[in-house]
N, C-alpha and C positions, 0 to 999 in steps of 0.2 A: 086575798094573796099572799104570798110566801113570803116572810121577813127577808130572805134572801135579796129578791124582786125589788122590794122595798128599797133597801140598802142599794144593791145596784142603781136604782133612779135617782137616788138621792147624790148619788157619786156622780152620775151622768149630770145631772143639775146642777151640781157645783162646778164640775168643769166647764158644763157651759157659761155660766155665769162667769166665772174666771176670764173665759176666754173674751166674753162679750167687755169685760172692763178692760182687758189688753187692748181689745181693737176701737173701744172708746178713745183710751189713754194716748193712743197712735193716731186717731184721727184729730184730739186736740193737740197733739203736735205737729203734726203736720198742716193744720190750719194755723199754726203760730208761726211756720216756717218763712212764708213770704214777708210777714212784718221785720221776724229776726236778719233776714237777708237783705233789707232795705234798711235796716238799722246799720248793718256790718259795711253797707257800700257806701251808706252815708257818712260813717266814723271814718273809712279809710279815703275818702274824699277831702273832709277836712283836716286830716291830720297831717303835717309836713313831714315829707321825707328827711330822713337821719344826716344831719350835717356831716360833710365828708370828713371833716376833722376829727369826728369820733372814730371813724374808720383807720384814719391813719394812727390814732391813738391806740386801740387797740390792737392793730397790728405791728407796733414798735413793743407794745406792752409784751404781747407774745414773742417777738424777737427778743428782746431784753430775757423772757424768760428762758428760752431756748438757747442761749449762746452767753456765756460766761464771760468776763472779763478779761481771762487769762487766754480764752478761746481768740478772742478780738484781739490781745496782744499777740499771738502766736501767728495770726493772719495778717496784720500789719508787718512783722519782722518778715514775714516770707515773702510779702510784696515788695518790702525794701531791698529784700536781697536780690530777689529777681529784676528788680530795675538796677541794683548795682550791676548784675551781672551781664544786661543789656547793653549797659553803659562802656564797661568794659570790654564788651566783645566788639561794638561799634566801634570804639578806637583802636583794638587790635585789627580790625577789618581794615580803618582807614590807615594805619602805620603800614600793613602789607601792602596796599594800593601806592601808597607814599613809597614806599621802598622799590618795587616793582616797576614806578613811573621813573624815579630815580636811575635804577639799574640801565633801563631802556635808554635813556638821553647820554648817558656818560659813564 
């Protein structure tokens, strides 16, 4: 046999061995998979769900990071202005109704 043929056969043999090792490794991983799944399921069943207060804290912290104190003050000021304008509008409407009724009666 020529030297090239021997090298080619050695290369093919090496590749076959590597493939066999990969297949054996995958077989081991697959055989361990039911055990891992059972352990994960058991762990999920034994773990308590997170306390609702934790989600509230996270939401509050995120809100505090997003909104600065100045932004909160601006929103409060705008709301108080809107409330003041609404009250003035109601008073003006009431005054016009009163004035209209007064004109009708006499």
